[in-house]
Every structure is written in structure tokens, then in C-alpha cells.
C-alpha positions in Angstrom: 36.7 71.8 108.3 36.2 68.4 110.5 34.3 65.9 110.1 32.9 65.9 113.8 32.1 69.6 113.0 30.5 69.2 109.5 28.0 66.5 111.5 27.1 68.9 114.0 26.4 71.6 111.9 24.1 69.2 109.9 22.4 68.3 113.2 21.9 71.9 114.8 20.1 72.4 111.0 17.4 69.5 110.8 17.0 70.8 114.6 15.9 74.1 112.8 14.0 72.2 110.4 12.1 70.9 113.1 11.5 74.5 115.7 10.0 75.6 113.3 7.5 73.3 112.4 6.7 74.1 116.0 7.6 78.2 116.1 3.8 79.9 117.3 2.3 77.4 117.5 0.4 76.2 119.8 2.1 74.3 122.5 2.0 72.1 125.8 5.2 74.1 127.9 6.1 71.7 130.9 8.4 72.3 133.7 11.6 70.7 134.1 12.8 70.3 137.9 15.1 73.2 137.4 11.8 75.5 137.3 12.6 75.9 133.7 10.7 75.5 130.5 10.9 72.5 128.1 8.2 71.3 125.4 8.0 69.3 122.5 10.0 71.3 120.4 12.9 70.7 122.6 12.5 67.3 123.4 12.2 66.5 119.4 15.0 68.5 118.3 16.8 66.7 120.6 16.4 63.3 119.9 17.2 64.3 115.6 20.4 66.2 117.0 21.3 62.9 118.8 20.1 60.5 116.3 22.4 63.0 113.5 25.2 62.6 116.2 25.1 58.5 116.9 25.0 57.8 113.3 28.5 59.3 112.8 29.9 58.5 115.9 27.7 56.1 117.7 31.1 55.9 120.6 30.6 59.3 121.6 29.2 60.4 124.9 26.6 62.6 125.2 25.3 65.2 127.5 21.8 67.2 126.1 19.6 69.2 128.1 16.4 67.2 127.8 18.2 64.1 127.4 20.8 63.9 130.5 24.1 62.0 130.3 24.5 59.1 128.0 28.9 58.1 128.8 29.9 55.7 126.7 32.9 55.8 128.5 34.7 58.2 125.5 37.5 60.7 126.1 34.8 62.6 123.2 31.4 63.8 124.9 29.2 65.9 122.4 27.1 68.8 124.7 23.1 69.6 123.1 21.2 72.5 124.1 18.6 71.8 121.3 16.6 75.5 122.1 18.6 78.1 123.3 16.0 80.3 124.2 13.1 78.2 125.0 11.2 81.3 126.8 11.2 83.1 124.0 10.6 80.2 121.8 7.1 79.8 123.8 6.9 83.7 123.5 6.8 83.4 119.6 10.0 85.5 119.8 12.8 84.4 117.0 15.6 84.4 118.6 16.6 80.9 119.7 18.9 78.6 118.3 20.2 75.2 118.5 24.1 75.1 120.1 26.5 71.4 120.0 29.5 71.4 121.5 32.4 68.8 121.2 34.3 68.3 124.0 37.8 65.9 123.9 40.0 65.0 126.7 37.9 67.4 129.0 38.8 70.6 126.7 35.8 71.6 123.9 37.3 71.5 120.4 34.5 72.4 118.4 31.1 74.8 118.3 28.4 75.3 116.6 25.2 77.6 117.0 22.3 78.3 114.7 19.3 80.5 114.4 17.0 79.1 112.2 14.7 81.7 111.5 17.2 84.2 110.8 19.5 81.3 108.8 22.3 82.1 111.0 25.7 79.0 111.4 28.0 80.0 113.2 30.8 77.5 114.4 34.4 76.9 115.7 37.0 74.7 115.9 39.6 75.1 118.6 42.9 76.5 116.8 41.1 77.6 113.1 38.9 80.0 115.0 35.5 81.0 114.3 32.8 81.6 110.9 29.4 83.5 111.2 28.1 82.6 107.7 31.5 81.2 105.9 32.7 84.4 107.0 35.2 84.4 109.5 34.8 86.2 112.6 36.3 88.2 115.1 36.7 90.0 118.1 35.0 94.0 118.8 37.5 96.7 118.6 35.1 98.9 121.1 37.6 99.2 123.7 35.1 100.9 126.5 32.4 100.1 128.2 30.8 103.4 127.2 30.6 102.6 123.6 29.4 99.5 123.8 26.2 97.2 122.8 25.8 94.3 125.4 22.8 91.5 124.6 21.7 89.3 127.8 19.1 86.9 128.7 17.8 87.2 131.9 18.6 89.0 134.6 17.6 86.7 136.7 20.2 84.1 136.5 22.9 86.9 137.1 20.7 87.5 140.2 20.9 84.5 141.4 24.3 83.6 140.7 25.7 86.6 142.8 26.2 89.4 140.2 23.6 91.1 140.1 24.8 94.1 140.8 27.8 93.5 139.0 25.1 93.5 135.1 23.4 96.8 136.4 26.8 98.5 136.6 28.3 97.6 133.3 24.5 98.0 131.9 24.2 101.4 133.9 27.7 102.3 131.4 27.1 100.6 128.5 26.2 102.6 125.8 23.1 100.6 124.2 21.5 97.5 125.8 19.0 94.6 124.7 17.9 91.1 125.6 18.7 88.6 123.8 
């Protein structure tokens, strides 16, 4: 495993500890310009992630969901979503996690996803595969939509992007559906 991936895992786990501290607590929710929610937990998690990443890779650029883009004129860029699933987090549901990706020369070369309340860590490196809690992950062997499980986060997003009818057709034909 590359040092960058190890560092991203360390950063994601540190953010997970912060998220756990705020989970199911009364916290103020603000709306961002794009009408999505943000909390102190999102901001503190991102600050921690950036601190961990910068300690090892101070020259890399950073694109954070909450803090925006810091361009260090580097061919490497960290991409951070400190709490993916903020709406679920706010609602007191455990379906949220931290996402960190590393882009080099315009290509994603590694990614980390950590769901702290499930102690689930997924990571992947270009050309090396993906792993969940240390076990190699693979593509489902299900070859028909009628036998599939479809998970999604927000119908509104599909409709906003003009794909509402498409997702409804998929859901209508899938064996099981769940909102993630």
C-alpha cells in the first residue's frame, strides 16, 4: 500500500472519531450556497483531514467540500468529502462516512471510504484493486437487474440531473431497493 493511501486512511479514521463525537447530538445545521446542509462536524472533520494530509504531503493541492480549492500548483490533488451523508448524519442515522481520493495528473489513483459507526474501511489503488476491511472486494456476479439490489441516496439528485425516469425504471425492475 502506498504511503499516500495509508495517510488518507489515517485521516479518514481521525475524522471518524470527530464525527462520532457529534453524532446524535444537538448541533446547528446551516445551508450552503447549493442548498445542502453543513454542520460543525463537517467542518471539523475536514480541518482534521487536511491537517493530517498536509503533514505528510504539504505541497499537494486540496479540494475540500467545505473549504473549497487550495491550488498549490501540484500535479497531485486530494479530494475530500468529510461527511458523505450529512443529511443522514443530521437525522441521527448511521449511514455516513468520510471519502478521500487522490488525483495525480488528472487521474484518480487511490481512494478511501470510512464509515465509523460500522467500523468499515474501504480503499482502492489504481491497478491494485479494492479492499473492504482488508479483504479484496469484487464486482457482483448478478447479471440481471431483476436479481439486483439497488441502493441510492436521493431521488431529487437524479431528477435534478435529468435522470429521474431512468432511475425509476431501474427501481421498478430491481429485486430489492434501499435508500443509502
